[in-house]
C-alpha positions in Angstrom: -5.8 4.8 -88.5 -7.4 7.7 -90.3 -10.9 6.1 -90.3 -10.6 5.4 -86.5 -9.5 9.0 -85.8 -11.9 10.7 -88.2 -11.1 13.4 -90.8 -12.0 16.5 -88.7 -10.2 15.1 -85.6 -7.1 14.3 -87.6 -6.4 18.0 -88.3 -6.7 18.8 -84.6 -3.8 16.4 -83.9 -0.1 16.7 -84.9 0.5 15.0 -88.2 3.5 12.9 -88.9 4.4 13.3 -92.6 6.6 11.0 -94.6 8.2 12.2 -97.8 7.5 10.0 -100.9 10.4 7.7 -101.9 12.3 8.7 -98.7 12.5 7.8 -95.0 12.5 11.5 -94.1 9.7 12.7 -91.9 8.5 15.9 -90.4 5.6 16.9 -88.0 2.9 19.4 -88.7 1.3 20.9 -85.5 -2.2 22.3 -85.2 -0.8 25.7 -84.3 0.9 25.8 -87.7 -2.5 25.6 -89.5 -3.0 29.0 -91.3 -5.9 28.3 -93.6 -8.3 25.6 -94.5 -11.1 24.8 -97.0 -13.5 21.9 -97.3 -10.8 20.0 -99.2 -7.4 21.3 -98.0 -5.5 22.5 -95.0 -2.5 24.8 -95.3 0.3 24.9 -92.8 3.1 27.5 -92.5 6.5 26.4 -91.3 9.9 28.2 -90.9 8.4 31.7 -90.7 6.5 31.2 -93.9 9.4 30.0 -96.0 7.7 26.6 -96.2 4.0 25.8 -96.9 2.5 22.4 -96.7 -0.9 21.8 -98.3 -2.6 18.7 -97.0 -5.6 17.1 -98.8 -8.1 16.6 -96.0 -9.7 13.4 -97.2 -6.5 11.4 -97.8 -3.9 13.4 -95.8 -1.6 13.4 -98.8 0.6 16.6 -98.9 2.6 18.8 -101.1 5.3 20.9 -99.4 7.0 23.8 -101.0 10.0 25.6 -99.6 11.2 29.0 -100.9 15.0 29.3 -100.8 15.0 33.0 -101.8 17.6 33.7 -99.1 20.2 31.7 -101.0 21.7 33.0 -104.3 21.0 29.9 -106.4 19.0 29.2 -109.4 17.0 26.4 -107.8 15.2 28.5 -105.2 12.1 26.3 -104.8 11.9 22.8 -103.4 8.7 20.7 -103.8 8.1 17.5 -101.9 5.1 15.2 -101.7 4.1 12.4 -99.4 1.6 11.0 -96.9 0.7 12.2 -93.4 -0.8 10.2 -90.5 -2.2 11.6 -87.3 0.0 11.1 -84.2 -1.8 9.3 -81.4 -2.4 11.5 -78.3 -0.1 10.7 -75.4 -1.7 8.8 -72.6 
């Protein structure tokens, strides 16, 4: 699918991202994109409490969530997985 869509076009579409070793998924929307380089795209979710960094060539991601609002010792969660562009409707 990625080769058919193209790397640049993939980031202009919503991305369906699946967590590694899980059936859990989430969607990254183009309007959540806050920064990008030649190799990575950075998305901000939940008012900045979660950042997802997507490797542009492979669409693999790392997602980190800051749980500083909760009084617990494990305040950071790190997840990895794979994204795929969602097909445009129509």
